[in-house]
C-alpha positions, -999 to 999 in steps of 0.1 A, spaced: -98 -233 -144 -105 -198 -133 -92 -185 -100 -118 -180 -73 -129 -144 -68 -120 -126 -36 -156 -121 -27 -162 -159 -30 -132 -165 -8 -145 -141 19 -178 -159 19 -160 -192 24 -138 -177 51 -169 -165 69 -179 -201 70 -146 -211 85 -128 -224 54 -91 -223 63 -80 -231 27 -99 -200 14 -80 -179 40 -47 -193 28 -55 -185 -8 -67 -149 1 -35 -144 23 -12 -156 -5 -30 -134 -30 -28 -101 -10 -2 -103 18 28 -89 -2 9 -59 -15 -6 -52 19 28 -56 36 44 -31 12 16 -6 18 18 -9 56 57 -8 54 55 25 35 33 39 62 50 26 94 86 24 80 95 -5 102 97 -41 90 89 -57 123 60 -34 129 47 -40 94 49 -78 98 30 -76 131 3 -54 116 -1 -78 86 -7 -106 110 -34 -85 128 -50 -74 95 -54 -110 83 -66 -122 117 -92 -95 115 -101 -107 79 -106 -142 94 -127 -128 123 -147 -102 103 -153 -120 70 -190 -124 78 -192 -86 82 -179 -79 47 -207 -60 29 -193 -59 -6 -195 -21 -9 -159 -21 -21 -134 -46 -36 -120 -70 -11 -85 -56 -16 -99 -21 -8 -115 -35 24 -83 -51 34 -62 -20 27 -86 1 47 -81 -22 77 -44 -21 72 -43 17 69 -63 20 102 -40 -4 120 -9 14 106 -21 48 116 -30 35 151 5 20 154 21 53 143 2 72 170 15 48 196 51 46 183 78 69 196 104 60 169 108 82 139 116 74 103 128 43 85 165 48 75 173 49 38 194 17 39 164 -3 50 141 14 25 166 6 -3 168 -30 8 131 -36 -1 131 -52 -34 104 -58 -60 103 -96 -67 83 -91 -99 113 -78 -119 142 -99 -132 177 -89 -123 183 -70 -156 152 -49 -153 159 -43 -116 194 -31 -124 181 -7 -150 155 7 -126 178 9 -96 191 44 -101 159 60 -111 140 40 -85 163 51 -58 159 88 -68 122 84 -70 120 68 -35 141 96 -21 118 121 -37 87 104 -24 100 106 12 101 144 8 63 146 0 39 152 29 24 120 45 -10 128 29 5 131 -6 27 100 -1 -3 80 9 -25 90 -21 4 84 -45 11 50 -29 -25 38 -32 -30 51 -67 3 41 -84 15 12 -63 -18 -4 -54 -37 6 -85 -67 20 -66 -92 43 -82 -99 78 -69 -132 64 -55 -114 35 -37 -87 58 -23 -114 81 -9 -130 51 8 -97 38 22 -85 72 35 -119 85 45 -118 118 25 -140 131 -4 -130 122 -40 -123 158 -48 -98 160 -20 -81 128 -34 -79 145 -68 -65 177 -53 -39 158 -33 -29 138 -64 -25 171 -84 -2 187 -58 17 155 -51 25 149 -88 35 186 -92 58 185 -62 73 151 -72 79 164 -107 98 194 -92 118 171 -69 127 148 -98 138 177 -120 161 189 -92 177 155 -92 182 155 -130 152 135 -141 135 157 -167 107 134 -176 88 144 -145 60 121 -134 61 88 -154 
């Protein structure tokens, strides 16, 4: 039995199918949460925004036009809500201890231990990139979005995405070398 496509789920959600909404939420909420958390750097705010995003998915499913993947559409809404929240928020950055506490549930303990040191250094280096570079790196490498999809989510030309990727990778490579990781960008 093949899983139902996101597009089919959106159609069913537009018709009020709560089960389809539960399936779509289960499929995407962790990745969207991590994306929003990297932007807002506050767990409570990220959780609130995720609720708003999926409530909007429920309300606006009938308006989905299929011009991009459903995950791109959802991440676009999440990005808009996160940036709006950042404009309203007076608090600053997420502290390092909270960022280090975010774990990847896909790795087993042995792999997580092996990645811990390098991952910690990488996260620290990522925080030193500009917000624009961090966002593009996050969408491409953590959310596996294409240049075209990133351009749609962020609202910039594809050439600008490519330029930001180039300079972000270059800066990240320099930062990693400073920290003793000579492989540069993985």
